[in-house]
TORKOL-4160 file (C-alpha; in steps of 0.2 Angstrom, whole numbers, padded with zeros to 4 digits, m for minus):
138
<pt num="1" X="m0409" Y="m0145" Z="0325"/>
<pt num="2" X="m0406" Y="m0127" Z="0321"/>
<pt num="3" X="m0416" Y="m0116" Z="0310"/>
<pt num="4" X="m0405" Y="m0120" Z="0295"/>
<pt num="5" X="m0412" Y="m0132" Z="0283"/>
<pt num="6" X="m0405" Y="m0141" Z="0268"/>
<pt num="7" X="m0417" Y="m0144" Z="0254"/>
<pt num="8" X="m0411" Y="m0158" Z="0244"/>
<pt num="9" X="m0427" Y="m0159" Z="0233"/>
<pt num="10" X="m0423" Y="m0142" Z="0224"/>
<pt num="11" X="m0412" Y="m0146" Z="0208"/>
<pt num="12" X="m0398" Y="m0134" Z="0204"/>
<pt num="13" X="m0401" Y="m0127" Z="0187"/>
<pt num="14" X="m0396" Y="m0112" Z="0178"/>
<pt num="15" X="m0413" Y="m0104" Z="0182"/>
<pt num="16" X="m0410" Y="m0105" Z="0200"/>
<pt num="17" X="m0393" Y="m0097" Z="0200"/>
<pt num="18" X="m0392" Y="m0078" Z="0201"/>
<pt num="19" X="m0384" Y="m0070" Z="0186"/>
<pt num="20" X="m0371" Y="m0057" Z="0190"/>
<pt num="21" X="m0376" Y="m0039" Z="0185"/>
<pt num="22" X="m0369" Y="m0033" Z="0168"/>
<pt num="23" X="m0351" Y="m0026" Z="0169"/>
<pt num="24" X="m0351" Y="m0007" Z="0170"/>
<pt num="25" X="m0335" Y="m0002" Z="0160"/>
<pt num="26" X="m0337" Y="0016" Z="0164"/>
<pt num="27" X="m0336" Y="0014" Z="0182"/>
<pt num="28" X="m0323" Y="0000" Z="0182"/>
<pt num="29" X="m0309" Y="0013" Z="0180"/>
<pt num="30" X="m0314" Y="0023" Z="0195"/>
<pt num="31" X="m0315" Y="0017" Z="0213"/>
<pt num="32" X="m0333" Y="0013" Z="0219"/>
<pt num="33" X="m0341" Y="0026" Z="0230"/>
<pt num="34" X="m0338" Y="0016" Z="0246"/>
<pt num="35" X="m0320" Y="0013" Z="0241"/>
<pt num="36" X="m0318" Y="0032" Z="0238"/>
<pt num="37" X="m0326" Y="0036" Z="0255"/>
<pt num="38" X="m0314" Y="0023" Z="0263"/>
<pt num="39" X="m0299" Y="0031" Z="0254"/>
<pt num="40" X="m0304" Y="0049" Z="0260"/>
<pt num="41" X="m0307" Y="0043" Z="0278"/>
<pt num="42" X="m0290" Y="0034" Z="0278"/>
<pt num="43" X="m0281" Y="0050" Z="0272"/>
<pt num="44" X="m0291" Y="0060" Z="0286"/>
<pt num="45" X="m0285" Y="0047" Z="0299"/>
<pt num="46" X="m0267" Y="0048" Z="0293"/>
<pt num="47" X="m0267" Y="0067" Z="0294"/>
<pt num="48" X="m0275" Y="0066" Z="0312"/>
<pt num="49" X="m0262" Y="0054" Z="0318"/>
<pt num="50" X="m0248" Y="0064" Z="0310"/>
<pt num="51" X="m0254" Y="0080" Z="0319"/>
<pt num="52" X="m0254" Y="0070" Z="0335"/>
<pt num="53" X="m0236" Y="0064" Z="0331"/>
<pt num="54" X="m0230" Y="0082" Z="0327"/>
<pt num="55" X="m0237" Y="0087" Z="0344"/>
<pt num="56" X="m0227" Y="0073" Z="0353"/>
<pt num="57" X="m0211" Y="0078" Z="0344"/>
<pt num="58" X="m0212" Y="0095" Z="0354"/>
<pt num="59" X="m0214" Y="0085" Z="0370"/>
<pt num="60" X="m0200" Y="0073" Z="0366"/>
<pt num="61" X="m0189" Y="0088" Z="0361"/>
<pt num="62" X="m0192" Y="0096" Z="0378"/>
<pt num="63" X="m0187" Y="0079" Z="0387"/>
<pt num="64" X="m0171" Y="0078" Z="0376"/>
<pt num="65" X="m0167" Y="0096" Z="0380"/>
<pt num="66" X="m0171" Y="0095" Z="0398"/>
<pt num="67" X="m0156" Y="0095" Z="0410"/>
<pt num="68" X="m0169" Y="0092" Z="0424"/>
<pt num="69" X="m0160" Y="0077" Z="0431"/>
<pt num="70" X="m0143" Y="0086" Z="0432"/>
<pt num="71" X="m0150" Y="0101" Z="0441"/>
<pt num="72" X="m0158" Y="0091" Z="0455"/>
<pt num="73" X="m0148" Y="0085" Z="0470"/>
<pt num="74" X="m0145" Y="0066" Z="0469"/>
<pt num="75" X="m0156" Y="0063" Z="0484"/>
<pt num="76" X="m0172" Y="0070" Z="0476"/>
<pt num="77" X="m0177" Y="0053" Z="0470"/>
<pt num="78" X="m0196" Y="0058" Z="0470"/>
<pt num="79" X="m0193" Y="0072" Z="0457"/>
<pt num="80" X="m0182" Y="0061" Z="0447"/>
<pt num="81" X="m0195" Y="0047" Z="0447"/>
<pt num="82" X="m0209" Y="0059" Z="0442"/>
<pt num="83" X="m0198" Y="0065" Z="0427"/>
<pt num="84" X="m0195" Y="0048" Z="0421"/>
<pt num="85" X="m0213" Y="0042" Z="0423"/>
<pt num="86" X="m0219" Y="0057" Z="0413"/>
<pt num="87" X="m0206" Y="0054" Z="0400"/>
<pt num="88" X="m0211" Y="0036" Z="0399"/>
<pt num="89" X="m0229" Y="0041" Z="0397"/>
<pt num="90" X="m0224" Y="0052" Z="0382"/>
<pt num="91" X="m0214" Y="0039" Z="0374"/>
<pt num="92" X="m0228" Y="0026" Z="0376"/>
<pt num="93" X="m0240" Y="0037" Z="0368"/>
<pt num="94" X="m0228" Y="0040" Z="0354"/>
<pt num="95" X="m0226" Y="0021" Z="0351"/>
<pt num="96" X="m0245" Y="0019" Z="0351"/>
<pt num="97" X="m0246" Y="0033" Z="0337"/>
<pt num="98" X="m0232" Y="0025" Z="0327"/>
<pt num="99" X="m0242" Y="0008" Z="0328"/>
<pt num="100" X="m0258" Y="0017" Z="0322"/>
<pt num="101" X="m0249" Y="0026" Z="0308"/>
<pt num="102" X="m0242" Y="0009" Z="0302"/>
<pt num="103" X="m0259" Y="0001" Z="0302"/>
<pt num="104" X="m0267" Y="0015" Z="0293"/>
<pt num="105" X="m0253" Y="0015" Z="0279"/>
<pt num="106" X="m0253" Y="m0004" Z="0279"/>
<pt num="107" X="m0272" Y="m0004" Z="0275"/>
<pt num="108" X="m0270" Y="0006" Z="0259"/>
<pt num="109" X="m0273" Y="m0003" Z="0243"/>
<pt num="110" X="m0259" Y="m0002" Z="0230"/>
<pt num="111" X="m0271" Y="0001" Z="0216"/>
<pt num="112" X="m0276" Y="0018" Z="0224"/>
<pt num="113" X="m0258" Y="0025" Z="0226"/>
<pt num="114" X="m0262" Y="0039" Z="0213"/>
<pt num="115" X="m0278" Y="0044" Z="0223"/>
<pt num="116" X="m0269" Y="0045" Z="0239"/>
<pt num="117" X="m0256" Y="0056" Z="0231"/>
<pt num="118" X="m0269" Y="0068" Z="0225"/>
<pt num="119" X="m0278" Y="0068" Z="0241"/>
<pt num="120" X="m0262" Y="0072" Z="0251"/>
<pt num="121" X="m0260" Y="0088" Z="0241"/>
<pt num="122" X="m0277" Y="0094" Z="0246"/>
<pt num="123" X="m0280" Y="0105" Z="0261"/>
<pt num="124" X="m0290" Y="0099" Z="0276"/>
<pt num="125" X="m0305" Y="0109" Z="0271"/>
<pt num="126" X="m0304" Y="0102" Z="0253"/>
<pt num="127" X="m0303" Y="0085" Z="0259"/>
<pt num="128" X="m0318" Y="0087" Z="0271"/>
<pt num="129" X="m0328" Y="0094" Z="0256"/>
<pt num="130" X="m0323" Y="0079" Z="0245"/>
<pt num="131" X="m0329" Y="0067" Z="0259"/>
<pt num="132" X="m0345" Y="0077" Z="0261"/>
<pt num="133" X="m0348" Y="0076" Z="0242"/>
<pt num="134" X="m0345" Y="0058" Z="0242"/>
<pt num="135" X="m0358" Y="0054" Z="0255"/>
<pt num="136" X="m0371" Y="0064" Z="0245"/>
<pt num="137" X="m0377" Y="0064" Z="0228"/>
<pt num="138" X="m0370" Y="0078" Z="0218"/>
């Protein structure tokens, strides 16, 4: 048998059951420290993905404005093929970022909406400072 054992001899009484710690009313109105870190990290990840998406918009705009395929002779299939493959790569990356952003936003808890709103107003440096402070005792 495995290393797990069931001891049927031990009676289940109130003395054998761990009692939950007393409820802390003061901290119940604020997210726990690990939840706060999670919220801040989520906001940092959202900003990172948003920056990547902003960079991709530039690439997508250049593809949309390109008249590359009209300027080449119809027989230059290799250049056309390379342009389309490069465009597909940009769009594939854009779809990946959109999926990542959706997952990041989907993972947010509704009870922390106000906290996300406040964090969204902070600069990147202020957000980093909050994250650092949340990891250390102040």
